[in-house]
N, C-alpha and C positions, 0 to 999 in steps of 0.2 A: 015557820022557817019550810020550806021542800026540802025532803028525806035524799042523799046523795045513792047512785047507784053506784054499787061496789062491785068492779069490777073484778074476776078473779085471774085471768088470764089462760091461756094453756094450761099450765101445769097443776095449777088452779083446782078446773073442772074437777083432774080425775082423784080431789079428795072426796067429794062424792059415791064411788067406786066401791068401797068396803064396804056401805050398809047395807048395797046386793048383790056383793058375792055369789049370793045362793041361785041366783036370779041368772047372772051375768054365767055360772056354772052350766044352769041344763041350757042357756042361749050357744053358746059354745060345741057342748055336747050335743046338738040339733045340727050346727052348722057344720062341724068337722062330717056327721052322718051326710049330711044332705054333701057334699061334697064327695065321697068315697062313694058313696055308692049308684048320683047321681052326675057326676062330673065327673068321675075315674072310668065310665065302666066307654065315655066319647072319645080318647083317647084312644082306645083300641079299635075307631070302628074309620078312622083314619086308614088301614092296610085295604081297604074294600074302598078309597078314590087315589091310591099309587101306586104307581107301576113299583110293586116287591121287586127286590131282589134279597134273597134269603142271608149273600155275603154281610148287606148294611145293614141291615133289620128293620124293625120300622121307620127308625130315626133320620137314615143314610139313604134311604129308600127316597130316590127322583118324584 
């Protein structure tokens, strides 16, 4: 008799996460670090390509 595969569904897949919670924490710290120090400064670089108006700040300038 062939074995039937059991589908966990969308929420059933999250049952495996408690097993690897230390790995997920380390991965999360790395992703946050990368986002802050690699992509964060790019927000300020847009001022070089804008017609900056001090009164409107970076996001309001055309």
